[in-house]
C-alpha positions as CSV (number, residue, x, y, z in Angstrom):
1,M,15.3,53.4,30.2
2,T,16.0,53.6,33.9
3,N,18.1,56.2,35.6
4,T,20.9,54.0,36.9
5,G,23.0,57.0,37.9
6,G,20.3,58.4,40.1
7,N,19.7,55.0,41.8
8,T,23.5,54.7,42.4
9,S,23.6,58.2,43.8
10,I,20.8,57.4,46.2
11,K,22.5,54.2,47.4
12,Y,25.8,56.2,47.9
13,R,24.0,58.7,50.0
14,V,22.4,55.9,52.1
15,V,25.9,54.5,52.7
16,L,27.2,57.9,53.8
17,S,24.2,58.2,56.2
18,I,24.9,54.8,57.7
19,L,28.6,55.6,58.2
20,S,27.8,59.0,59.7
21,H,26.2,57.3,62.8
22,G,29.7,56.7,64.2
23,G,31.4,53.7,65.7
24,T,31.8,52.0,62.4
25,D,35.2,53.3,61.3
26,G,38.5,51.7,62.0
27,E,39.8,54.6,64.2
28,S,37.2,54.9,66.9
29,I,38.1,53.7,70.4
30,S,36.0,54.4,73.4
31,Q,35.5,53.1,76.9
32,T,32.6,50.8,77.5
33,P,31.4,49.1,80.7
34,Q,32.9,45.9,79.3
35,G,36.3,47.4,78.5
36,V,37.9,49.1,75.5
37,F,35.9,49.3,72.3
38,K,37.7,47.6,69.5
39,P,37.2,49.1,66.0
40,F,35.3,47.1,63.3
41,K,38.3,46.1,61.2
42,P,36.4,45.5,57.9
43,L,35.7,49.2,57.8
44,A,39.2,50.4,58.5
45,S,39.6,51.6,54.9
46,Y,36.0,52.8,54.3
47,S,37.2,56.3,53.2
48,S,39.2,54.8,50.3
49,M,36.0,52.8,49.3
50,L,34.1,56.1,49.3
51,N,36.8,57.7,47.1
52,Q,36.5,54.8,44.7
53,I,32.7,55.1,44.5
54,E,33.0,58.8,43.8
55,E,35.6,58.1,41.1
56,L,33.3,55.5,39.5
57,L,30.4,57.9,39.6
58,S,32.4,60.6,38.0
59,A,33.4,58.1,35.3
60,R,29.7,57.2,34.9
61,D,30.5,53.6,35.7
62,Y,27.3,53.2,37.5
63,K,27.2,49.4,37.7
64,A,30.6,49.2,39.4
65,A,29.7,52.1,41.7
66,M,26.4,50.5,42.7
67,Q,28.1,47.2,43.4
68,L,30.8,48.9,45.6
69,S,28.1,51.0,47.3
70,E,26.1,47.8,48.1
71,N,29.2,46.2,49.5
72,L,30.1,49.2,51.6
73,R,26.4,49.5,52.8
74,S,26.5,45.8,53.9
75,L,29.8,46.4,55.8
76,A,28.4,49.6,57.4
77,L,25.3,47.8,58.6
78,K,27.5,45.0,60.1
79,G,29.6,47.7,61.7
80,L,26.5,49.2,63.3
81,L,25.5,45.9,64.6
82,Y,29.0,45.3,66.0
83,F,29.0,48.7,67.6
84,Q,25.5,48.2,69.2
85,T,26.7,45.0,70.9
86,F,29.0,47.1,73.2
């Protein structure tokens, strides 16, 4: 039997790490040589997604938590790519 909860927890921590690099949230605005940085809109509500993942983990719904973590990770990576283009 595999430890699904442990794998989900690891994926969740990876998502938090990616998001901590900054520039991926919906609130950041900074000046760049090209003009004003526009936030990556798909991550505007990432904190509510994190809350949902935490609730799913607490409820031991690891499959749903893993799926939402994977979705958020994908969005976070797209946000980093978006941010790096500025």
